[in-house]
C-alpha positions, -999 to 999 in steps of 0.1 A, spaced: -857 -161 -69 -865 -193 -87 -832 -212 -92 -846 -230 -122 -856 -198 -140 -832 -188 -169 -812 -156 -163 -801 -130 -188 -778 -100 -187 -788 -70 -208 -765 -41 -217 -763 -12 -241 -733 6 -254 -743 43 -252 -721 53 -282 -730 88 -292 -732 102 -327 -697 118 -325 -681 85 -317 -694 68 -349 -683 98 -369 -648 96 -353 -645 59 -360 -655 64 -396 -630 93 -402 -655 122 -403 -636 153 -391 -668 169 -379 -669 146 -348 -648 172 -330 -679 193 -324 -692 163 -304 -727 161 -319 -751 142 -297 -784 124 -298 -785 113 -262 -813 137 -254 -834 118 -279 -822 82 -275 -820 80 -237 -857 89 -229 -869 64 -256 -847 36 -242 -857 43 -206 -894 43 -216 -890 9 -234 -872 -6 -203 -897 9 -178 -927 -6 -197 -910 -40 -194 -897 -36 -159 -861 -42 -170 -829 -30 -154 -798 -31 -176 -762 -19 -178 -754 12 -198 -718 15 -209 -711 52 -210 -683 70 -228 -664 94 -205 -662 122 -230 -700 124 -230 -700 127 -192 -675 155 -195 -699 176 -215 -726 196 -197 -751 191 -225 -753 154 -218 -755 155 -180 -793 154 -177 -796 124 -200 -768 104 -183 -781 113 -148 -815 100 -157 -800 65 -163 -788 63 -128 -820 78 -114 -840 51 -131 -819 24 -113 -797 12 -141 -761 2 -137 -735 25 -153 -704 9 -168 -672 24 -182 -668 25 -220 -635 44 -221 -631 82 -224 -622 88 -260 -640 57 -275 -610 46 -297 -613 10 -309 -575 8 -310 -573 11 -272 -555 -23 -272 -525 -4 -288 -522 20 -258 -494 15 -233 -506 2 -199 -500 36 -184 -521 53 -211 -549 27 -207 -550 35 -169 -552 72 -176 -580 67 -201 -601 46 -178 -595 68 -148 -605 99 -167 -637 82 -179 -645 68 -144 -641 102 -127 -665 120 -151 -690 92 -150 -690 91 -112 -693 128 -109 -723 130 -132 -742 99 -122 -731 94 -86 -720 58 -94 -685 45 -97 -684 19 -125 -675 -16 -116 -678 -30 -152 -660 -21 -184 -665 -28 -221 -638 -18 -246 -647 4 -275 -651 -17 -306 -646 -47 -282 -610 -37 -279 -592 -59 -254 -556 -65 -242 -538 -80 -212 -528 -44 -202 -565 -34 -201 -573 -64 -179 -545 -56 -155 -556 -20 -152 -592 -30 -146 -581 -53 -117 -559 -26 -103 -587 0 -104 -610 -23 -85 -633 -33 -114 -653 -65 -109 -658 -76 -145 -650 -69 -181 -675 -73 -210 -652 -68 -240 -650 -102 -256 -673 -109 -286 -672 -146 -295 -682 -145 -332 -666 -154 -365 -681 -124 -383 -656 -98 -371 -634 -98 -403 -666 -94 -424 -677 -65 -404 -642 -49 -406 -640 -54 -443 -674 -36 -448 -662 -9 -424 -630 -3 -443 -650 -1 -476 -674 25 -463 -652 46 -439 -630 75 -450 -598 64 -435 -561 70 -442 -537 40 -444 -525 49 -409 -560 50 -396 -567 16 -411 -536 2 -394 -549 15 -361 -582 -3 -367 -566 -35 -380 -582 -56 -351 -615 -38 -350 -643 -63 -344 -617 -90 -338 -604 -120 -358 -617 -154 -367 -602 -168 -335 -627 -147 -315 -653 -172 -324 -635 -198 -303 -639 -178 -271 -664 -191 -245 -699 -179 -247 -705 -180 -210 -689 -160 -181 -655 -171 -170 -625 -158 -150 -593 -141 -162 -565 -153 -139 -543 -122 -133 -514 -115 -110 -536 -93 -88 -564 -119 -87 -592 -131 -109 -615 -108 -130 -648 -120 -143 -654 -119 -181 -690 -116 -193 -689 -121 -231 -713 -105 -255 -738 -133 -262 -738 -150 -296 -758 -180 -308 -744 -214 -300 -723 -233 -326 -725 -207 -354 -716 -179 -330 -739 -154 -348 -748 -123 -327 -784 -124 -314 -789 -88 -325 -796 -79 -362 -770 -51 -366 -746 -75 -385 -772 -78 -413 -758 -45 -424 -725 -62 -434 -741 -89 -456 
């Protein structure tokens, strides 16, 4: 490996159709509609053509459903890393008790490992949800890194647009009050660092944003402008 060659870490949150419907208050999410059988082959072909290996953060509920097993198994068979993206994909995970966070992560981990044959060592919170309790649980469960921080100032703008377009009750809006983070998230480091926890250190790999302005390098946030 050339030590002078720049390195990059690529990841993809494999959020399924039902998870978006759930977050936006659509009651039809409970039938767990999926598009993994369409999305996964296309993404794998794109990566194969470019000789890229990335990390897929998988939602445990998808791994629990037989209809998704072939698509998820193909990710591991292609040599990609499989990360944990929670079981229920609830962006208010930071409001859970530490015991409930552990149950959530364990449940997702068990289903993901059973389907893919790989035990996750990395985690990304749904909606970039993060709490000290989550970090403690990750360390206790033997995870090596977290990828939940999103150092951008655009979180409140994204949340405002989301509240304007989603069909949410006041209680649901309260649950999602920290969705996409606050302005202070933009002050977080843009490079990997260590969380110092009682059980030892845990690596944090932030979602990359542009220097200074802290604008995401992807174009999804154009939707909120």
